[in-house]
C-alpha positions as CSV (number, residue, x, y, z in Angstrom):
1,M,66.8,56.0,136.8
2,D,64.4,57.5,134.0
3,R,63.7,60.3,136.6
4,D,63.3,64.1,136.6
5,G,66.0,65.4,138.6
6,D,68.3,62.5,139.1
7,A,71.8,63.7,138.3
8,S,72.8,60.1,137.0
9,P,75.4,60.4,134.1
10,P,74.4,60.6,130.6
11,S,74.4,57.2,128.7
12,H,74.1,56.1,125.6
13,T,70.7,54.3,124.8
14,A,69.2,52.5,122.2
15,E,66.8,55.1,121.5
16,S,69.9,57.5,121.2
17,A,71.2,55.7,118.8
18,A,68.0,54.9,116.7
19,F,68.0,59.1,116.5
20,F,71.3,59.5,115.9
21,Q,71.0,57.5,112.4
22,L,67.7,59.3,112.0
23,V,69.6,62.9,112.4
24,Q,72.2,61.9,109.6
25,R,69.3,62.7,106.8
26,R,69.0,66.7,106.4
27,E,65.5,66.7,104.8
28,R,63.1,68.2,107.0
29,G,63.7,68.0,110.7
30,K,63.2,64.2,112.4
31,L,61.1,64.6,115.3
32,K,61.5,62.7,118.6
33,V,58.7,63.0,121.4
34,Y,58.8,61.6,125.0
35,V,55.1,61.0,126.5
36,G,55.1,61.0,130.4
37,S,51.7,60.3,132.3
38,A,52.6,63.3,134.5
39,A,54.9,65.8,135.4
40,G,57.9,64.4,137.3
41,V,58.5,60.9,135.2
42,G,61.7,61.3,133.9
43,K,61.1,63.2,130.5
44,T,63.3,66.2,130.6
45,Y,66.1,63.8,132.6
46,R,65.9,61.6,129.1
47,M,66.2,64.5,126.8
48,L,69.1,65.8,128.4
49,T,70.9,62.5,128.9
50,E,70.0,61.9,125.1
51,A,71.5,65.6,124.1
52,H,74.8,64.3,126.0
53,A,75.3,61.0,124.4
54,L,74.9,62.5,121.0
55,K,77.1,65.1,121.8
56,A,79.3,62.5,122.5
57,R,78.8,61.1,118.9
58,G,79.6,64.4,117.5
59,V,76.1,65.7,117.1
60,D,75.7,69.5,117.1
61,V,73.1,69.5,119.7
62,V,71.7,72.6,121.4
63,V,69.1,73.8,124.3
64,G,66.2,75.8,122.4
65,F,63.9,75.7,126.0
66,I,64.3,73.5,129.0
67,E,61.8,73.9,132.0
68,T,63.8,73.1,135.0
69,H,60.7,73.7,137.2
70,G,63.2,75.1,139.8
71,R,65.0,71.8,140.4
72,A,68.5,72.0,140.9
73,E,69.5,68.5,139.8
74,T,67.4,69.3,136.4
75,A,69.7,72.4,135.8
76,A,72.8,70.8,136.6
77,L,72.1,67.9,134.0
78,I,72.3,71.1,131.4
79,G,75.9,70.8,132.2
80,D,77.8,72.0,128.9
81,L,75.2,71.8,126.6
82,E,74.7,75.2,124.5
83,M,71.9,76.5,125.4
84,V,70.2,79.3,122.8
85,P,69.4,82.2,124.5
86,R,65.8,82.9,125.1
87,R,63.7,85.8,123.9
88,R,62.7,88.3,126.6
89,I,58.8,89.5,125.9
90,G,57.2,92.2,127.9
91,Y,53.9,91.4,129.4
92,R,51.4,93.1,131.7
93,G,54.7,94.9,133.8
94,A,56.9,91.4,133.6
95,S,59.4,90.5,131.6
96,L,58.7,86.7,130.8
97,E,61.1,84.1,128.6
98,E,60.1,82.1,125.6
99,M,62.0,80.1,123.5
100,D,63.6,82.4,120.4
101,V,62.5,80.5,117.3
102,D,64.6,82.5,115.1
103,A,67.7,82.1,116.7
104,V,67.3,78.7,116.8
105,I,66.8,78.7,113.2
106,A,69.6,80.9,112.7
107,R,71.9,78.7,114.8
108,R,71.0,75.9,112.9
109,P,72.1,73.0,115.3
110,T,71.3,69.1,114.0
111,V,69.4,68.8,117.0
112,V,67.2,71.3,119.5
113,L,65.8,70.1,122.8
114,V,62.4,71.9,123.4
115,D,60.7,71.1,126.9
116,E,56.5,71.4,127.5
117,L,55.4,70.9,124.1
118,A,51.8,72.2,125.2
119,H,52.9,75.9,126.3
120,T,51.0,78.7,125.5
121,N,53.8,81.4,124.3
122,V,53.6,84.7,126.1
123,P,51.5,87.2,123.7
124,G,53.9,89.0,121.5
125,S,55.5,85.8,120.7
126,K,56.3,84.3,117.0
127,N,54.0,81.7,117.2
128,R,51.2,81.2,119.7
129,K,51.8,77.8,120.6
130,R,55.2,75.9,121.6
131,W,54.1,72.9,119.2
132,E,53.8,75.7,116.3
133,D,57.8,76.7,117.0
134,V,58.6,73.2,116.5
135,I,57.0,72.6,113.6
136,E,58.6,75.7,112.0
137,I,62.2,74.8,113.4
138,L,61.7,71.1,111.6
139,N,60.5,72.7,108.4
140,A,63.9,74.5,108.5
141,G,65.5,71.5,108.6
142,I,66.5,70.9,112.2
143,N,65.7,68.0,114.4
144,A,63.8,68.2,117.4
145,I,63.8,66.5,120.7
146,C,60.6,67.2,122.4
147,A,58.4,66.1,126.1
148,V,54.6,66.3,126.5
149,N,52.5,64.8,129.2
150,V,49.7,62.7,127.9
151,Q,46.8,64.6,129.0
152,H,47.9,67.4,126.8
153,L,47.0,65.6,123.6
154,E,43.8,67.5,122.2
155,S,41.7,64.1,121.5
156,L,42.2,63.1,125.1
157,N,40.5,66.4,126.6
158,D,37.0,64.8,127.1
159,V,38.2,61.7,128.4
160,I,40.5,63.5,130.8
161,R,37.6,65.9,132.0
162,E,35.5,63.0,132.4
163,T,37.8,60.6,134.6
164,L,40.2,63.1,136.4
165,G,37.5,66.0,136.6
166,V,40.1,68.6,135.5
167,T,39.9,70.2,132.2
168,V,43.4,70.9,130.4
169,R,43.4,74.0,128.8
170,E,46.6,73.7,127.0
171,T,47.1,70.9,124.2
172,V,48.6,69.9,121.4
173,P,47.1,68.4,118.2
174,D,47.2,65.2,117.9
175,W,48.8,65.1,113.9
176,V,51.6,66.4,115.7
177,I,52.5,63.5,117.4
178,A,51.5,61.4,114.6
179,Q,54.1,62.7,112.7
180,A,56.8,62.2,115.2
181,D,59.8,59.9,114.1
182,Q,60.1,58.5,117.3
183,V,57.7,58.7,120.3
184,V,59.1,57.2,123.6
185,N,56.8,56.6,126.7
186,I,58.6,57.2,130.0
187,D,56.8,55.2,132.4
188,L,56.7,55.4,136.3
189,S,54.6,53.6,138.7
190,A,52.0,55.7,140.4
191,E,53.6,54.7,143.9
192,D,57.0,55.8,143.0
193,L,55.7,59.0,141.2
194,R,53.4,59.9,144.5
195,Q,57.0,59.0,146.6
196,R,59.1,61.5,144.4
197,L,56.1,64.0,145.0
198,A,56.3,63.7,148.7
199,E,59.9,63.9,148.5
200,G,59.8,67.6,147.4
201,K,61.2,66.4,143.9
202,I,58.5,67.5,141.8
203,Y,56.9,70.7,143.4
204,G,57.8,72.8,146.3
205,R,57.1,71.0,149.8
206,E,54.5,73.8,150.3
207,K,52.6,72.0,147.5
208,V,53.0,68.9,147.9
209,P,49.8,67.7,150.4
210,S,47.4,69.3,148.1
211,A,49.1,67.8,145.1
212,L,48.9,64.5,146.9
213,E,45.3,64.7,147.6
214,N,44.1,66.0,144.3
215,F,45.7,65.5,140.6
216,F,48.4,63.3,141.9
217,T,46.4,60.6,143.6
218,A,47.1,56.6,142.9
219,E,43.7,56.5,140.9
220,N,44.6,59.3,138.5
221,L,48.1,58.1,138.2
222,T,47.3,55.1,137.2
223,T,44.9,56.4,134.7
224,L,47.4,58.6,133.1
225,R,50.1,56.0,133.1
226,E,47.5,53.7,131.1
227,L,46.7,56.6,128.8
228,A,50.3,56.7,128.1
229,L,51.2,53.4,127.5
230,R,48.1,53.2,124.6
231,E,49.2,56.0,123.1
232,V,52.8,55.2,122.7
233,A,51.7,51.6,121.4
234,S,49.5,52.9,118.9
235,S,52.2,55.1,117.4
236,V,54.7,52.4,117.6
237,D,52.0,49.7,115.5
238,R,52.1,52.7,113.2
239,T,55.2,53.1,112.6
240,R,56.0,49.4,112.7
241,E,53.6,49.4,109.6
242,E,55.2,52.3,107.8
243,I,58.8,50.7,107.9
244,V,57.5,47.2,107.0
245,R,55.4,48.9,103.8
246,R,58.4,50.9,102.9
247,E,60.9,47.6,103.1
248,E,58.9,45.8,100.7
249,G,58.0,48.5,98.8
250,R,54.6,48.1,98.9
251,R,52.2,50.9,98.7
252,A,49.9,51.8,101.6
253,A,47.2,49.7,102.3
254,P,44.0,51.2,100.8
255,R,42.1,52.8,103.8
256,S,38.9,53.8,102.3
257,A,36.9,51.6,104.3
258,D,38.0,52.8,107.6
259,R,37.4,56.6,106.8
260,I,35.5,58.7,109.1
261,M,33.3,62.0,109.2
262,V,32.2,64.4,111.3
263,A,28.8,66.3,110.2
264,M,28.8,69.9,111.7
265,S,26.2,72.3,111.8
266,S,27.0,75.9,111.5
267,D,26.9,76.1,115.3
268,P,26.9,73.1,117.2
269,P,27.0,73.2,121.1
270,R,29.7,70.9,121.5
271,T,31.9,70.8,118.3
272,A,35.0,70.6,120.3
273,S,33.7,66.7,121.7
274,L,32.7,65.8,118.3
275,L,36.6,66.6,116.9
276,R,37.9,64.9,119.7
277,R,35.9,61.8,119.8
278,A,36.8,61.6,115.7
279,S,40.2,62.5,115.9
280,R,40.7,59.6,118.7
281,I,39.1,57.3,116.4
282,A,40.9,58.0,113.5
283,G,43.9,57.6,115.2
284,R,43.0,54.0,116.5
285,L,42.3,53.0,113.0
286,N,44.8,55.1,111.2
287,S,42.7,56.4,109.0
288,D,41.8,59.7,107.2
289,W,38.8,61.2,108.6
290,Y,36.7,64.6,107.5
291,C,34.7,67.5,109.1
292,V,32.0,67.7,106.7
293,Y,29.5,71.0,107.0
294,V,26.5,71.4,104.5
295,Q,25.5,75.1,104.3
296,T,21.9,75.0,103.2
297,P,19.7,77.9,101.7
298,N,18.9,79.2,105.3
299,E,22.5,79.3,106.2
300,R,24.4,81.4,103.6
301,A,26.5,84.3,104.8
302,D,23.9,86.6,104.5
303,R,21.4,84.7,106.6
304,I,23.2,83.9,109.6
305,D,24.7,86.3,112.3
306,A,28.0,87.5,112.8
307,T,28.5,85.9,115.9
308,V,27.4,82.4,114.2
309,Q,29.8,83.0,111.9
310,R,32.9,83.4,113.6
311,R,32.3,80.3,115.7
312,L,32.0,78.5,112.2
313,V,35.5,79.6,111.5
314,D,36.5,78.3,114.8
315,N,35.4,75.4,114.4
316,I,36.5,74.8,110.9
317,Q,40.2,75.9,112.5
318,R,40.0,73.6,115.1
319,A,39.4,70.6,112.8
320,Q,42.4,71.6,110.5
321,S,44.5,71.6,113.6
322,M,43.4,68.2,114.5
323,G,44.3,66.8,111.4
324,A,40.9,66.9,109.4
325,V,40.1,67.4,106.1
326,V,37.6,70.0,106.0
327,V,34.9,70.3,103.1
328,K,32.1,72.3,102.7
329,L,28.8,71.0,100.6
330,E,25.9,73.0,99.8
331,D,22.4,71.5,99.3
332,E,18.9,72.1,100.2
333,D,18.8,68.3,102.1
334,A,22.1,68.2,104.2
335,A,21.3,64.5,104.9
336,H,21.4,63.8,101.4
337,A,24.6,65.6,101.0
338,I,26.4,63.7,103.9
339,R,25.0,60.3,102.9
340,K,26.4,61.3,99.4
341,F,30.0,62.4,100.5
342,A,30.0,59.3,102.8
343,H,29.5,57.2,99.6
344,D,31.7,58.7,97.3
345,E,34.8,59.0,99.5
346,G,34.8,55.7,101.2
347,V,33.3,57.1,104.8
348,R,32.0,54.1,107.2
349,L,31.5,55.9,110.3
350,I,29.7,59.2,110.8
351,I,29.8,61.1,114.4
352,L,27.0,63.5,115.0
353,G,26.2,65.4,118.2
354,S,23.0,64.6,119.9
355,T,20.4,67.2,118.7
356,R,18.8,69.6,121.5
357,R,16.0,70.6,119.5
358,S,12.3,70.1,121.1
359,R,10.4,67.1,119.6
360,W,8.0,69.7,117.9
361,H,10.6,71.7,116.5
362,R,12.2,68.4,115.0
363,L,8.4,67.1,113.6
364,L,8.0,70.6,111.8
365,H,11.4,71.2,110.5
366,G,12.9,68.0,110.4
367,S,16.5,66.9,111.9
368,V,19.6,66.3,110.0
369,V,20.0,63.3,113.1
370,D,16.6,62.0,112.6
371,A,16.9,61.7,108.7
372,L,20.3,59.9,108.8
373,L,18.8,57.8,111.8
374,K,16.0,56.7,109.9
375,D,18.4,56.2,106.5
376,P,21.8,55.3,107.3
377,G,22.2,54.2,103.6
378,G,24.4,51.7,105.0
379,L,26.7,53.7,107.1
380,D,27.3,53.5,110.8
381,I,26.1,56.3,113.0
382,L,27.6,57.6,116.0
383,I,25.7,60.2,118.5
384,V,28.2,61.8,120.6
385,D,26.1,63.2,123.9
386,S,25.8,67.0,123.8
387,E,24.4,67.0,127.3
388,R,27.5,66.2,129.4
389,E,28.7,69.0,131.8
390,E,32.3,70.4,132.4
391,P,33.5,70.0,135.9
392,E,35.3,73.1,137.5
393,G,38.8,72.0,137.7
394,T,41.1,72.9,135.5
395,L,44.6,72.0,134.6
396,A,47.0,74.2,132.4
């Protein structure tokens, strides 16, 4: 069974055979990602099982970082796999362990296992996030097999907050998963997962009642399962389209009709929501997307305060991390600049945040949102509500 903690013997699977073919190519490393609906569905088990299958084929496989969560069966499944020593980092009086990226690259295995892709590294680490560690490893020509839960995808942050009532703090940009050579869903029904939790196979016994009543409800797990299935299905569709195109020797179909863009002001209240919505739509359409900021004369660097400038830079970096092409324009008429850019670049859908300015202010000074709605210039306009409240629950 595909479950974390089940000490079944490693087996050769069609998936590991396919990945075996990929790892024979030594260019940039190949990436395989196991996506699960929640902790305990079996991602780490499958990673370790595949590692043993690859090792049996003569592939040089090492463990970069596996999180056992105290599960003896998972630790036992590591078996004779080589583990690259972790790096110890002092933080607030404690000594914590992280994956040693430099040691992995120096070891130069064919394949490395890396768990918990959304993990935030301890301050003092080489990279801030573990997915950044993986990108560095891939760029060094080393293949990686990783695991992540679906709620950690950046573009799903708002969806998870609204449907499950929790805010996920640790996320992975969607483009990281989109670049994977293989994405595999580890599926387990809500009933089976709750049973595993009740048996103490996921968390310690003392945490089980709270987990069953809160995050691990049947409704929440069913929602997460549907999201995971949908995400992997989209990835499979993109991969199949690319394979067919490559085998038939066709160029990529022009996608300009599907391009979208976010129009971002210098200090919008909910930029993250706007960007996640755009990233999600672009992922569904398998299209390019832009984040456009129009600097008017009143928003020159010498006219806006340092706090707004910092927020603008942070938002630009966030957009880039989510796969957007960020463009800065200068124009006295922001709506005109946005329409012109959209037509020049083949954008059909513009995503905007709802304005918080008063009606009186909009009458006196105008509003980009109102101007675009009044004269969309043949473009589709999507207004994202920026008034929704953040719930109190959090999930790392």
